[in-house]
All heavy atoms as an XYZ file, in Angstrom:
976
protein
N      87.987     55.600    322.425
C      87.938     56.800    321.575
C      86.494     57.032    321.137
O      85.799     56.119    320.759
C      88.853     56.600    320.390
C      88.866     57.763    319.451
S      90.183     57.553    318.252
C      90.182     59.144    317.544
N      86.084     58.255    321.236
C      84.726     58.596    320.836
C      84.580     58.549    319.317
O      85.474     58.914    318.580
C      84.375     60.009    321.337
N      83.400     58.058    318.899
C      83.176     58.007    317.470
C      82.864     59.383    316.935
O      82.696     60.353    317.699
C      81.974     57.069    317.191
O      80.786     57.658    317.672
N      82.838     59.479    315.613
C      82.541     60.747    314.985
C      81.160     61.264    315.404
O      80.988     62.450    315.678
C      82.585     60.593    313.435
O      83.863     60.083    313.110
C      82.379     61.911    312.743
N      80.207     60.342    315.498
C      78.834     60.729    315.893
C      78.836     61.309    317.330
O      78.202     62.308    317.592
C      77.907     59.523    315.799
C      76.468     59.862    316.067
C      75.580     58.653    315.858
C      74.131     59.042    316.108
N      73.246     57.922    315.896
N      79.561     60.654    318.219
C      79.662     61.144    319.604
C      80.330     62.511    319.658
O      79.942     63.377    320.441
C      80.410     60.146    320.472
C      79.650     58.867    320.706
C      80.494     57.792    321.394
O      81.739     57.914    321.381
O      79.910     56.839    321.899
N      81.335     62.695    318.827
C      82.022     63.988    318.770
C      81.064     65.084    318.322
O      81.109     66.206    318.821
C      83.220     63.925    317.801
C      84.601     63.702    318.396
C      85.629     63.627    317.302
C      84.954     64.706    319.425
N      80.249     64.764    317.336
C      79.308     65.759    316.795
C      78.209     66.065    317.814
O      77.624     67.140    317.773
C      78.704     65.258    315.486
C      79.705     65.180    314.333
C      79.037     64.556    313.111
C      80.285     66.532    313.993
N      77.911     65.142    318.701
C      76.904     65.368    319.722
C      77.396     66.306    320.829
O      76.611     66.976    321.482
C      76.426     64.044    320.326
C      75.694     63.145    319.387
C      74.387     63.724    318.880
O      73.658     64.337    319.694
O      74.109     63.598    317.687
N      78.714     66.308    321.041
C      79.291     67.145    322.093
C      79.436     68.583    321.622
O      79.616     68.838    320.428
C      80.696     66.654    322.457
C      80.726     65.376    323.244
S      82.372     65.019    323.884
C      83.175     64.380    322.446
N      79.335     69.493    322.571
C      79.655     70.905    322.266
C      81.110     71.094    322.660
O      81.426     71.262    323.836
C      78.731     71.841    323.038
C      78.974     73.305    322.673
O      79.930     73.585    321.921
O      78.212     74.149    323.157
N      81.977     71.034    321.658
C      83.420     71.074    321.928
C      83.828     72.430    322.514
O      84.746     72.491    323.317
C      84.185     70.808    320.623
C      83.899     69.466    319.959
C      84.743     69.320    318.691
C      84.134     68.306    320.902
N      83.161     73.468    322.130
C      83.470     74.802    322.662
C      83.123     74.887    324.158
O      83.908     75.399    324.947
C      82.733     75.885    321.880
C      83.185     75.981    320.449
C      82.392     75.477    319.402
C      84.403     76.550    320.099
C      82.808     75.581    318.084
C      84.818     76.636    318.790
C      84.026     76.152    317.783
O      84.449     76.244    316.496
N      81.955     74.357    324.521
C      81.561     74.356    325.917
C      82.480     73.454    326.746
O      82.795     73.745    327.900
C      80.110     73.914    326.062
N      82.894     72.341    326.140
C      83.791     71.409    326.811
C      85.090     72.111    327.201
O      85.603     71.931    328.317
C      84.093     70.220    325.899
C      84.937     69.097    326.473
C      84.197     68.399    327.610
C      85.245     68.097    325.374
N      85.587     72.951    326.311
C      86.817     73.707    326.596
C      86.536     75.032    327.333
O      87.459     75.690    327.789
C      87.575     73.999    325.292
C      88.210     72.791    324.634
C      88.748     73.167    323.253
C      89.325     72.200    325.491
N      85.274     75.431    327.412
C      84.927     76.662    328.099
C      85.272     77.908    327.317
O      85.728     78.886    327.901
N      85.104     77.838    325.994
C      85.458     78.979    325.138
C      84.302     79.335    324.220
O      83.358     78.563    324.064
C      86.715     78.656    324.271
C      86.500     77.390    323.449
C      87.955     78.536    325.131
C      87.608     77.071    322.470
N      84.400     80.498    323.616
C      83.398     80.915    322.628
C      83.763     80.296    321.276
O      84.897     79.946    321.037
C      83.399     82.452    322.504
C      82.952     83.174    323.749
C      81.497     82.984    324.034
O      80.682     82.962    323.088
O      81.141     82.821    325.228
N      82.780     80.272    320.384
C      83.054     79.699    319.061
C      83.947     80.589    318.223
O      84.519     80.147    317.228
C      81.741     79.364    318.322
C      80.962     80.575    317.901
C      80.051     81.279    318.623
C      81.051     81.244    316.638
N      79.549     82.333    317.908
C      80.152     82.339    316.668
C      81.789     81.027    315.497
C      80.014     83.194    315.613
C      81.609     81.893    314.420
C      80.736     82.962    314.498
N      84.147     81.818    318.643
C      84.990     82.749    317.905
C      86.429     82.722    318.406
O      87.258     83.519    317.956
C      84.450     84.191    318.057
O      84.354     84.499    319.444
C      83.096     84.332    317.386
N      86.759     81.793    319.313
C      88.092     81.760    319.905
C      89.156     81.462    318.836
O      88.930     80.714    317.908
C      88.139     80.668    320.974
N      90.305     82.051    319.065
C      91.451     81.825    318.148
C      92.121     80.513    318.525
O      91.868     79.926    319.573
C      92.475     82.958    318.283
O      93.018     82.934    319.613
C      91.847     84.313    317.987
N      93.005     80.067    317.642
C      93.736     78.799    317.907
C      94.549     78.930    319.182
O      94.631     77.969    319.959
C      94.646     78.462    316.721
C      95.241     77.093    316.848
C      95.978     76.638    315.575
O      95.705     77.179    314.497
O      96.834     75.771    315.717
N      95.107     80.084    319.429
C      95.905     80.292    320.650
C      95.010     80.159    321.886
O      95.397     79.529    322.867
C      96.545     81.691    320.574
C      97.510     81.988    321.696
C      98.172     83.335    321.494
C      99.141     83.665    322.607
N      99.781     84.945    322.451
N      93.817     80.751    321.821
C      92.875     80.655    322.964
C      92.394     79.219    323.160
O      92.214     78.778    324.314
C      91.678     81.592    322.724
C      92.025     83.056    322.769
C      90.875     83.929    322.298
O      90.140     83.553    321.367
N      90.724     85.097    322.886
N      92.217     78.499    322.066
C      91.767     77.118    322.138
C      92.845     76.270    322.846
O      92.544     75.502    323.757
C      91.472     76.538    320.722
C      90.224     77.230    320.151
C      91.276     75.049    320.775
C      90.008     76.967    318.675
N      94.095     76.446    322.445
C      95.199     75.696    323.043
C      95.362     76.057    324.497
O      95.631     75.167    325.375
C      96.492     75.947    322.282
C      96.503     75.247    320.926
C      97.819     75.516    320.192
C      97.799     74.810    318.848
N      99.051     75.029    318.111
N      95.223     77.303    324.860
C      95.335     77.753    326.237
C      94.243     77.127    327.112
O      94.510     76.618    328.197
C      95.276     79.292    326.314
C      95.434     79.834    327.715
C      95.392     81.347    327.729
C      95.518     81.874    329.151
N      95.465     83.319    329.184
N      93.023     77.137    326.617
C      91.892     76.553    327.345
C      92.096     75.048    327.512
O      91.812     74.495    328.584
C      90.590     76.827    326.621
N      92.604     74.402    326.467
C      92.894     72.973    326.540
C      93.911     72.686    327.628
O      93.696     71.786    328.464
C      93.369     72.435    325.203
C      93.980     71.056    325.333
C      93.165     69.947    325.420
C      95.358     70.875    325.374
C      93.691     68.686    325.567
C      95.906     69.627    325.500
C      95.076     68.524    325.585
O      95.612     67.279    325.744
N      95.003     73.424    327.646
C      96.049     73.183    328.639
C      95.514     73.343    330.057
O      95.787     72.544    330.966
C      97.226     74.121    328.427
C      98.133     73.660    327.295
C      99.447     74.438    327.252
N      99.280     75.863    327.022
C      99.198     76.444    325.818
N      99.262     75.689    324.743
N      99.036     77.724    325.723
N      94.688     74.399    330.288
C      94.151     74.616    331.599
C      93.218     73.481    332.046
O      93.304     73.003    333.162
C      93.392     75.952    331.641
C      94.305     77.161    331.560
C      93.535     78.458    331.431
O      92.363     78.479    331.125
N      94.251     79.573    331.660
N      92.342     73.078    331.139
C      91.401     71.994    331.487
C      92.104     70.659    331.627
O      91.795     69.857    332.491
C      90.304     71.877    330.436
C      89.384     73.049    330.324
C      88.203     72.842    331.204
C      87.222     73.984    330.968
N      85.977     73.779    331.678
N      93.072     70.402    330.717
C      93.783     69.130    330.719
C      94.592     68.914    331.988
O      94.729     67.797    332.494
C      94.657     69.023    329.492
N      95.144     69.991    332.528
C      95.909     69.876    333.773
C      95.054     69.386    334.929
O      95.500     68.604    335.757
C      96.555     71.225    334.146
C      97.788     71.620    333.355
C      98.224     73.027    333.733
C      98.921     70.630    333.605
N      93.806     69.840    334.979
C      92.939     69.480    336.110
C      92.413     68.039    336.020
O      92.053     67.484    337.032
C      91.774     70.460    336.211
O      90.943     70.328    335.074
N      92.373     67.492    334.816
C      91.779     66.148    334.687
C      92.762     65.140    334.082
O      92.329     64.090    333.580
C      90.490     66.211    333.886
S      90.741     66.666    332.160
N      94.016     65.412    334.137
C      95.004     64.482    333.563
C      94.949     63.157    334.327
O      94.886     63.145    335.557
C      96.413     65.082    333.638
C      97.395     64.374    332.759
N      97.987     63.202    333.155
C      97.863     64.657    331.530
C      98.778     62.778    332.194
N      98.734     63.662    331.197
N      94.983     62.039    333.607
C      94.898     60.720    334.275
C      96.006     60.463    335.304
O      95.765     59.799    336.302
C      95.000     59.717    333.119
C      94.611     60.481    331.903
C      94.991     61.891    332.159
N      97.164     61.022    335.098
C      98.263     60.859    336.085
C      97.986     61.579    337.378
O      98.430     61.151    338.450
C      99.594     61.350    335.495
C     100.083     60.451    334.354
O      99.572     59.303    334.248
O     100.953     60.906    333.576
N      97.258     62.681    337.300
C      96.917     63.448    338.513
C      95.682     62.881    339.196
O      95.421     63.185    340.353
C      96.693     64.912    338.178
C      97.957     65.654    337.849
C      97.730     67.117    337.769
C      99.047     67.840    337.516
N      98.895     69.277    337.639
N      94.872     62.132    338.463
C      93.639     61.522    339.001
C      93.579     60.037    338.691
O      92.705     59.578    337.963
C      92.426     62.218    338.376
C      92.386     63.700    338.634
O      92.234     64.115    339.763
N      92.551     64.488    337.594
N      94.489     59.258    339.271
C      94.534     57.820    338.927
C      93.299     57.039    339.381
O      92.969     56.002    338.802
C      95.790     57.316    339.631
C      96.061     58.283    340.718
C      95.509     59.612    340.235
N      92.616     57.525    340.403
C      91.458     56.804    340.932
C      90.137     57.221    340.282
O      89.101     56.655    340.595
C      91.344     57.043    342.445
C      92.563     56.547    343.193
O      93.216     55.602    342.675
O      92.888     57.100    344.242
N      90.196     58.178    339.386
C      88.960     58.692    338.774
C      88.927     58.317    337.283
O      89.568     58.973    336.462
C      88.899     60.211    338.981
C      87.562     60.780    338.510
O      86.728     60.097    337.954
N      87.384     62.084    338.776
N      88.122     57.317    336.927
C      88.066     56.933    335.501
C      87.376     58.007    334.617
O      87.647     58.100    333.448
C      87.233     55.623    335.513
C      86.505     55.634    336.814
C      87.334     56.457    337.764
N      86.527     58.790    335.240
C      85.848     59.862    334.479
C      86.874     60.950    334.077
O      86.686     61.611    333.064
C      84.704     60.470    335.271
C      83.519     59.541    335.406
C      82.360     60.198    336.059
C      81.195     59.215    336.128
N      79.979     59.829    336.693
N      87.868     61.136    334.868
C      88.904     62.121    334.548
C      89.655     61.717    333.276
O      89.912     62.539    332.423
C      89.874     62.277    335.710
N      89.939     60.424    333.147
C      90.632     59.926    331.961
C      89.740     60.117    330.725
O      90.209     60.507    329.645
C      91.001     58.470    332.129
N      88.431     59.850    330.889
C      87.514     60.010    329.783
C      87.401     61.487    329.358
O      87.433     61.824    328.184
C      86.117     59.481    330.171
C      85.092     59.561    329.077
C      83.741     59.056    329.530
O      83.695     58.212    330.452
O      82.733     59.508    328.943
N      87.305     62.383    330.360
C      87.246     63.819    330.083
C      88.533     64.277    329.405
O      88.488     65.079    328.440
C      87.006     64.604    331.352
C      86.955     66.097    331.226
C      85.827     66.541    330.261
C      86.751     66.778    332.569
N      89.663     63.803    329.874
C      90.930     64.165    329.264
C      90.966     63.746    327.787
O      91.409     64.489    326.918
C      92.076     63.491    330.041
C      93.441     63.854    329.468
C      94.016     65.079    329.761
C      94.133     62.959    328.684
C      95.266     65.423    329.263
C      95.386     63.273    328.164
C      95.958     64.522    328.463
N      90.455     62.574    327.520
C      90.426     62.075    326.140
C      89.490     62.948    325.290
O      89.799     63.271    324.145
C      89.965     60.616    326.115
C      90.001     60.018    324.758
N      91.178     59.785    324.075
C      89.036     59.593    323.940
C      90.917     59.256    322.895
N      89.597     59.123    322.801
N      88.332     63.322    325.822
C      87.425     64.201    325.094
C      88.064     65.563    324.838
O      87.899     66.142    323.750
C      86.129     64.396    325.889
C      85.252     63.159    325.929
C      84.039     63.320    326.805
O      83.931     64.267    327.590
N      83.120     62.372    326.718
N      88.769     66.076    325.817
C      89.460     67.356    325.630
C      90.514     67.267    324.507
O      90.636     68.175    323.702
C      90.132     67.804    326.916
C      89.220     68.268    328.050
C      89.990     68.401    329.359
C      88.503     69.541    327.704
N      91.229     66.132    324.464
C      92.213     65.924    323.419
C      91.554     65.896    322.061
O      92.085     66.465    321.097
C      92.972     64.633    323.690
O      93.667     64.694    324.901
N      90.416     65.253    321.964
C      89.699     65.179    320.702
C      89.205     66.552    320.302
O      89.219     66.918    319.122
C      88.550     64.192    320.748
C      89.030     62.763    320.826
C      87.875     61.782    320.922
O      86.900     62.050    321.631
N      87.991     60.665    320.225
N      88.711     67.316    321.276
C      88.235     68.666    320.987
C      89.363     69.515    320.470
O      89.204     70.278    319.493
C      87.630     69.289    322.263
N      90.511     69.422    321.090
C      91.676     70.165    320.623
C      92.047     69.767    319.186
O      92.300     70.636    318.347
C      92.871     69.916    321.545
C      94.193     70.596    321.113
C      94.098     72.099    321.274
C      95.360     70.023    321.884
N      92.015     68.477    318.914
C      92.347     67.972    317.592
C      91.413     68.546    316.527
O      91.848     69.005    315.468
C      92.287     66.447    317.587
C      92.780     65.782    316.330
C      92.718     64.275    316.438
O      92.990     63.737    317.538
O      92.407     63.649    315.423
N      90.103     68.562    316.816
C      89.129     69.043    315.861
C      89.237     70.567    315.704
O      89.222     71.088    314.589
C      87.686     68.638    316.276
C      86.659     69.354    315.425
C      87.529     67.132    316.180
N      89.318     71.257    316.819
C      89.246     72.736    316.769
C      90.546     73.399    316.290
O      90.526     74.590    315.938
C      88.821     73.282    318.122
C      87.419     72.856    318.551
C      87.094     73.432    319.938
C      86.363     73.284    317.558
N      91.659     72.681    316.299
C      92.889     73.296    315.793
C      93.161     72.927    314.332
O      94.049     73.518    313.727
C      94.097     72.870    316.680
O      94.172     71.456    316.734
C      93.997     73.486    318.050
N      92.419     71.991    313.797
C      92.523     71.668    312.360
C      91.497     72.502    311.635
O      90.298     72.382    311.858
C      92.256     70.154    312.173
C      92.321     69.742    310.708
O      92.669     70.537    309.846
O      91.978     68.557    310.442
N      91.954     73.360    310.747
C      91.063     74.326    310.073
C      89.928     73.661    309.315
O      88.752     74.084    309.432
C      91.870     75.206    309.118
N      90.218     72.596    308.584
C      89.181     71.910    307.816
C      88.178     71.214    308.737
O      86.953     71.298    308.524
C      89.803     70.904    306.858
N      88.667     70.547    309.768
C      87.783     69.851    310.704
C      86.927     70.850    311.482
O      85.745     70.625    311.713
C      88.596     68.999    311.667
N      87.525     71.974    311.868
C      86.788     73.013    312.593
C      85.712     73.601    311.708
O      84.559     73.798    312.178
C      87.725     74.131    313.075
C      87.057     75.188    313.905
C      88.092     76.216    314.367
C      87.557     77.210    315.355
N      86.620     78.174    314.847
N      86.004     73.856    310.459
C      85.002     74.398    309.523
C      83.857     73.427    309.357
O      82.674     73.819    309.388
C      85.643     74.700    308.187
N      84.152     72.150    309.226
C      83.094     71.109    309.075
C      82.262     71.026    310.364
O      81.033     70.964    310.302
C      83.717     69.781    308.765
N      82.939     71.045    311.518
C      82.225     70.983    312.814
C      81.332     72.191    312.970
O      80.171     72.072    313.371
C      83.238     70.892    313.957
C      82.581     70.934    315.312
C      81.959     69.806    315.823
C      82.569     72.096    316.086
C      81.345     69.838    317.069
C      81.966     72.124    317.307
C      81.353     70.999    317.824
O      80.726     71.032    319.006
N      81.855     73.377    312.649
C      81.060     74.601    312.787
C      79.849     74.607    311.852
O      78.761     75.076    312.208
C      81.921     75.848    312.507
C      82.915     76.137    313.644
O      82.733     75.568    314.739
O      83.861     76.904    313.408
N      80.028     74.059    310.681
C      78.920     73.996    309.709
C      77.812     73.052    310.232
O      76.640     73.399    310.189
C      79.445     73.473    308.371
C      78.437     73.495    307.253
C      79.069     73.095    305.934
C      78.071     73.118    304.831
N      78.667     72.731    303.535
N      78.206     71.912    310.758
C      77.214     70.969    311.291
C      76.556     71.572    312.533
O      75.350     71.433    312.733
C      77.914     69.636    311.639
C      78.312     68.948    310.341
C      77.015     68.727    312.459
C      79.211     67.733    310.513
N      77.338     72.236    313.368
C      76.806     72.869    314.586
C      75.794     73.934    314.232
O      74.740     74.040    314.860
C      77.981     73.451    315.384
C      77.645     73.974    316.725
C      78.947     74.295    317.484
N      78.661     74.999    318.686
C      78.700     76.340    318.833
N      79.064     77.079    317.829
N      78.420     76.886    319.970
N      76.087     74.748    313.212
C      75.174     75.789    312.784
C      73.879     75.173    312.230
O      72.764     75.676    312.483
C      75.824     76.673    311.735
N      74.016     74.113    311.461
C      72.823     73.443    310.914
C      71.961     72.875    312.015
O      70.718     72.961    311.933
C      73.248     72.322    309.947
N      72.571     72.318    313.059
C      71.800     71.804    314.210
C      71.042     72.927    314.912
O      69.887     72.756    315.287
C      72.744     71.112    315.196
C      73.104     69.727    314.838
C      73.933     69.117    315.955
C      74.303     67.718    315.665
N      75.056     67.113    316.768
N      71.721     74.059    315.103
C      71.066     75.168    315.754
C      69.882     75.692    314.937
O      68.839     76.019    315.488
C      72.052     76.308    316.014
C      72.979     75.993    317.161
C      73.757     77.205    317.597
C      74.614     76.808    318.786
N      74.898     77.907    319.666
N      70.046     75.751    313.622
C      68.952     76.173    312.750
C      67.792     75.179    312.838
O      66.615     75.598    312.884
C      69.411     76.297    311.309
C      70.295     77.491    311.052
C      70.826     77.527    309.618
O      70.775     76.550    308.909
N      71.349     78.690    309.225
N      68.095     73.896    312.839
C      67.053     72.863    312.954
C      66.331     72.979    314.292
O      65.091     72.863    314.334
C      67.668     71.472    312.793
N      67.054     73.211    315.361
C      66.450     73.365    316.687
C      65.509     74.569    316.704
O      64.417     74.505    317.250
C      67.505     73.507    317.779
C      68.235     72.229    318.083
C      69.399     72.431    319.019
O      69.622     73.590    319.518
O      70.119     71.450    319.278
N      65.950     75.685    316.132
C      65.111     76.904    316.067
C      63.884     76.641    315.238
O      62.771     77.059    315.605
C      65.932     78.061    315.495
C      65.189     79.370    315.400
C      64.764     79.921    316.740
O      65.346     79.585    317.786
O      63.823     80.731    316.744
N      64.050     75.981    314.108
C      62.915     75.683    313.234
C      61.904     74.789    313.966
O      60.701     75.038    313.925
C      63.432     75.000    311.970
C      62.417     74.812    310.882
C      63.022     74.334    309.576
N      63.919     73.166    309.735
C      65.231     73.174    309.565
N      65.849     74.266    309.202
N      65.939     72.068    309.708
N      62.400     73.760    314.662
C      61.525     72.894    315.448
C      60.840     73.625    316.560
O      59.661     73.371    316.860
C      62.310     71.692    315.993
C      62.610     70.681    314.933
O      61.927     70.594    313.919
N      63.654     69.899    315.156
N      61.549     74.541    317.201
C      60.932     75.330    318.292
C      59.777     76.143    317.742
O      58.696     76.223    318.347
C      61.959     76.237    318.967
C      61.404     76.922    320.206
C      62.365     77.999    320.696
N      62.608     79.068    319.741
C      61.746     80.040    319.425
N      60.572     80.090    319.988
N      62.079     80.981    318.557
N      59.980     76.790    316.597
C      58.910     77.607    315.997
C      57.733     76.736    315.592
O      56.580     77.101    315.806
C      59.459     78.364    314.781
C      60.339     79.529    315.140
C      60.842     80.254    313.914
C      61.762     81.405    314.308
N      62.306     82.093    313.118
N      58.026     75.568    315.018
C      56.958     74.666    314.637
C      56.215     74.148    315.858
O      54.988     74.006    315.838
C      57.511     73.479    313.830
C      57.905     73.783    312.394
C      58.600     72.577    311.764
C      56.708     74.189    311.563
N      56.935     73.882    316.954
C      56.290     73.432    318.175
C      55.339     74.515    318.699
O      54.257     74.197    319.198
C      57.317     73.072    319.237
C      58.011     71.747    318.964
O      57.496     70.979    318.106
O      59.048     71.473    319.583
N      55.755     75.770    318.641
C      54.876     76.859    319.064
C      53.619     76.876    318.221
O      52.513     77.038    318.753
C      55.598     78.220    318.965
C      56.708     78.365    319.979
O      56.734     77.573    320.974
O      57.538     79.276    319.814
N      53.760     76.717    316.922
C      52.580     76.686    316.018
C      51.687     75.481    316.360
O      50.460     75.614    316.383
C      53.004     76.645    314.568
C      53.566     77.964    314.083
C      53.958     77.847    312.601
C      54.567     79.162    312.113
N      54.976     79.061    310.713
N      52.321     74.344    316.596
C      51.541     73.135    316.898
C      50.766     73.315    318.204
O      49.619     72.858    318.316
C      52.486     71.928    317.036
C      53.048     71.470    315.704
C      53.953     70.249    315.907
N      54.709     70.001    314.705
C      56.029     70.030    314.597
N      56.774     70.288    315.638
N      56.625     69.785    313.450
N      51.365     73.966    319.194
C      50.673     74.199    320.450
C      49.456     75.095    320.248
O      48.398     74.849    320.830
C      51.620     74.837    321.463
C      52.638     73.886    322.031
C      53.603     74.605    322.967
C      54.751     73.699    323.370
N      55.728     74.412    324.202
N      49.617     76.116    319.442
C      48.504     77.025    319.160
C      47.372     76.297    318.440
O      46.193     76.446    318.759
C      48.963     78.221    318.321
C      49.799     79.185    319.090
C      50.292     80.321    318.197
C      51.239     81.237    318.958
N      51.797     82.259    318.083
N      47.731     75.463    317.461
C      46.711     74.705    316.715
C      46.005     73.732    317.654
O      44.792     73.586    317.602
C      47.365     73.971    315.528
C      47.775     74.985    314.467
C      46.411     72.939    314.940
C      48.624     74.392    313.350
N      46.765     73.068    318.510
C      46.186     72.109    319.452
C      45.245     72.838    320.420
O      44.148     72.353    320.706
C      47.304     71.407    320.225
C      46.829     70.272    321.057
C      48.022     69.535    321.683
C      47.532     68.331    322.451
N      48.680     67.584    323.009
N      45.611     74.017    320.866
C      44.777     74.799    321.752
C      43.461     75.180    321.059
O      42.389     75.041    321.655
C      45.497     76.056    322.220
C      44.719     76.977    323.142
C      44.383     76.281    324.460
C      45.538     78.235    323.418
N      43.530     75.611    319.828
C      42.329     75.967    319.090
C      41.429     74.742    318.902
O      40.209     74.825    319.073
C      42.695     76.570    317.717
C      41.472     76.711    316.831
C      43.355     77.926    317.909
N      42.025     73.612    318.614
C      41.235     72.374    318.464
C      40.527     72.013    319.759
O      39.362     71.608    319.745
C      42.114     71.206    318.007
C      42.524     71.291    316.568
C      43.403     70.104    316.175
C      43.825     70.153    314.743
N      44.682     69.004    314.373
N      41.202     72.146    320.864
C      40.617     71.869    322.180
C      39.465     72.832    322.442
O      38.385     72.444    322.925
C      41.676     71.919    323.299
C      41.021     71.902    324.668
C      42.662     70.789    323.146
N      39.684     74.113    322.137
C      38.629     75.113    322.346
C      37.395     74.796    321.495
O      36.284     74.918    321.957
C      39.173     76.512    322.023
C      40.172     77.008    323.017
C      40.852     78.294    322.587
O      40.896     78.617    321.410
N      41.405     79.034    323.557
N      37.626     74.377    320.272
C      36.509     74.003    319.385
C      35.759     72.817    319.939
O      34.516     72.816    319.956
C      37.027     73.730    317.945
C      37.471     75.042    317.303
C      35.936     73.041    317.107
C      38.207     74.852    315.985
N      36.482     71.804    320.435
C      35.821     70.637    321.042
C      34.977     71.044    322.246
O      33.892     70.531    322.456
C      36.848     69.585    321.434
C      37.155     68.645    320.310
C      37.927     67.432    320.815
N      39.273     67.616    320.322
C      40.389     67.356    320.978
N      40.340     66.896    322.188
N      41.561     67.566    320.454
N      35.535     71.924    323.084
C      34.784     72.378    324.265
C      33.499     73.115    323.850
O      32.442     72.860    324.382
C      35.687     73.284    325.156
C      36.790     72.452    325.767
C      34.853     74.002    326.207
C      37.860     73.259    326.472
N      33.628     73.983    322.868
C      32.453     74.716    322.383
C      31.431     73.752    321.837
O      30.228     73.857    322.125
C      32.874     75.766    321.336
C      33.633     76.895    322.015
C      31.662     76.315    320.586
C      34.293     77.863    321.059
N      31.828     72.803    321.027
C      30.890     71.816    320.467
C      30.232     70.996    321.564
O      29.058     70.723    321.504
C      31.609     70.907    319.461
C      31.916     71.544    318.154
C      32.595     70.580    317.229
C      32.899     71.219    315.878
N      33.576     70.280    314.953
N      31.038     70.602    322.543
C      30.504     69.785    323.625
C      29.412     70.549    324.374
O      28.304     70.043    324.570
C      31.614     69.376    324.581
C      31.116     68.652    325.826
C      30.799     67.294    325.754
C      30.956     69.301    327.030
C      30.339     66.622    326.862
C      30.505     68.650    328.157
C      30.183     67.294    328.061
O      29.708     66.636    329.156
N      29.740     71.768    324.803
C      28.767     72.520    325.586
C      27.589     73.015    324.738
O      26.486     73.136    325.241
C      29.436     73.681    326.305
C      30.190     73.235    327.525
C      31.593     73.261    327.555
C      29.513     72.756    328.629
C      32.274     72.821    328.673
C      30.200     72.304    329.751
C      31.565     72.345    329.766
O      32.249     71.908    330.877
N      27.834     73.273    323.488
C      26.717     73.735    322.658
C      25.728     72.601    322.392
O      24.539     72.826    322.229
C      27.214     74.308    321.329
O      27.847     73.305    320.564
N      26.184     71.392    322.365
C      25.264     70.273    322.195
C      24.562     69.887    323.483
O      23.496     69.303    323.469
C      26.004     69.031    321.660
O      26.917     68.558    322.655
N      25.078     70.277    324.629
C      24.510     69.912    325.918
C      23.534     70.985    326.466
O      22.656     70.673    327.230
C      25.625     69.747    326.954
C      26.599     68.687    326.624
C      26.089     67.343    327.087
N      27.088     66.337    326.945
C      26.961     65.295    326.136
N      25.901     65.129    325.418
N      27.930     64.411    326.040
N      23.771     72.184    326.095
C      22.998     73.226    326.740
C      22.479     74.237    325.705
O      23.195     74.739    324.870
C      23.887     73.946    327.758
O      23.287     75.133    328.209
N      21.227     74.555    325.841
C      20.656     75.575    324.970
C      21.113     76.953    325.415
O      21.220     77.867    324.611
C      19.139     75.492    324.956
O      18.645     75.602    326.291
C      18.664     74.195    324.327
N      21.361     77.097    326.700
C      21.831     78.400    327.197
C      23.174     78.756    326.591
O      23.407     79.887    326.245
C      21.933     78.380    328.731
C      20.607     78.302    329.429
C      20.804     78.213    330.954
O      21.880     77.877    331.408
N      19.751     78.505    331.677
N      24.049     77.780    326.475
C      25.358     78.030    325.884
C      25.208     78.385    324.426
O      25.909     79.245    323.925
C      26.272     76.810    326.062
C      27.693     77.030    325.668
C      28.518     77.764    326.504
C      28.209     76.554    324.488
C      29.844     78.008    326.161
C      29.533     76.785    324.142
C      30.353     77.492    324.988
N      24.251     77.755    323.733
C      24.002     78.054    322.332
C      23.526     79.497    322.174
O      23.876     80.186    321.222
C      22.971     77.109    321.753
O      23.450     75.799    321.789
N      22.732     79.931    323.140
C      22.233     81.303    323.113
C      23.393     82.270    323.276
O      23.458     83.303    322.624
C      21.144     81.517    324.182
C      19.912     80.695    323.826
C      20.800     82.968    324.322
C      18.884     80.630    324.929
N      24.331     81.929    324.190
C      25.481     82.805    324.412
C      26.353     82.927    323.159
O      26.941     83.967    322.889
C      26.372     82.251    325.556
C      25.782     82.390    326.951
C      26.686     81.683    327.937
C      25.602     83.846    327.320
N      26.467     81.869    322.361
C      27.267     81.888    321.161
C      26.603     82.694    320.046
O      27.302     83.230    319.180
C      27.531     80.466    320.652
C      28.475     79.646    321.516
C      28.596     78.249    320.958
C      29.844     80.298    321.579
N      25.302     82.789    320.059
C      24.585     83.473    318.991
C      24.716     84.963    319.051
O      25.281     85.668    319.632
C      23.125     83.105    319.037
């Protein structure tokens, strides 16, 4: 059985192939369709099928329980916000790093060549 941390790492909606706005009926329908294809009785030689079936069962359990789904959605939204915030910060860091490199290049060449110093003036 997957731990709570492992469950939170998975995208349960993608696992079931549904949107986050799916209704309980749509969630159950998607579960049934996916579960039929990877049921351990239909795939006795495939251990990954049993694992996937178990993950699908856990996804169904979380997404059909209103309180658990609300908690999962809240954590999922917070992760997306953190990813976006980090992406924006990474863009800023790249720009700052580029400026620092440009300054080092200018300092290097200005100390080596008087012609370069004349160009800067």
